[in-house]
N, C-alpha and C positions, 0 to 999 in steps of 0.2 A: 504494500500500500504506500502510495506517495502522498505526502501532505505538504502543501505549500502554505507558508505563513508569511503574510505581508508585514513589512516593517514601515512604520509611518510616524509622522509628527504633525500635530495641529495646534493652533493657538486657541487658548481660551481666555477671554477677557481683552480689555483694551490696553494697548501699549501707548502710554503718554508720559511725558516728563513727570517724575515724581510718583508714578503709579507702579503697581505690580501686575503681572499677568503670568499665566501658566502655559507651559508647553506640555501637552499630553502626548505620551509616547506609547507605541505598541510594537510588538514583535514576538519572537519566540520566547516562551516563558523561561525565566531563570537567567537570561543573558544579561550581561553588563551593558548599560546604555550610556553613551556620552553624547552630549549636544555641543556642537561647535557653532560659532557665529563669526561673522565678519561684515563690515560695511561694503565689502566688495563681493561680487558674485563670480562664479567660475562655471565652466563646463569642461571638465577634464576626465577622460577615461582613466580610472585608477582601480583595476581589479585587485591590486594588493591591499587596498583600503575597503573593498567591498562593492565597487560599482562606479558610478559617475560622481565625481566630487563637484558639488555645487557651491561650496563656500570658498571664497577667494582668500588671497593673502593680503594683509596679515589676518590670521584667524586666532580665536581664543576659545578656551573651554567655557561654555555657559553653565554647565552643570552635569551631574551624572546621577544615575539611579540603577537599581537592579529591577528588571521586569518581574512582576509577581506571577503567581500560578496561572493567571489569565493572560499573561503577556502584556500587562499594562504598567505604566510608570508615569512620573511627572517631575518636572523641574519648574520651580517658581523663580521668576526673575524680577528684579526691581530696576526700573528705568531711572537713571540719575535725573535729578531735578534741574535739568539744563535745557532752557528754551531753544538752544541751537540744535538740539536733536529733533525737534519737530520737523516733519517732512522727510526725514531720512528713512531708509529702509535697511533693516537688519536682516541679513541672509543667514538662515539657520539650517542645520542638517544634523540628523541623528545617525550615529554609528553604533551597531550592536556587536558584541564580541562574546565568545565563549571558548574556554580552553579546548584545544584540539579541533576547533571548527573555524571555517572561514569567516571573516568579518562581513557585515552587511551594512550598506549605506541606504538610508531612506531617500526619497525625493527631497528636494530643497523646499524650504518654507520661507516666504518673504513676509516679514513682520513690519508693517508700516507704523512708524512712530507718529501719533496724532499731533 
């Protein structure tokens, strides 16, 4: 039996200066999940990282979690209270990993800062 498990990331809440919002994560249960972000986007084939890299350089770790028994997780982010961030787009992407298994990259997520 072949089972396909989708890996994904969605935004919950509004991203605005001084606010918090959550990135909801899903994928194979028990995997380690790391969210990366950048102000720059990319489209680079990176099979060694698990697919197509959508987050540009420079990138930073937004947060990490372990996916639960249902394959769900979350990372809550706080947007700095800087009005210069309004109108910018944060490009985010999820990578899941597990010992002895290939990493998997989600599609990219564009988070518009209000």
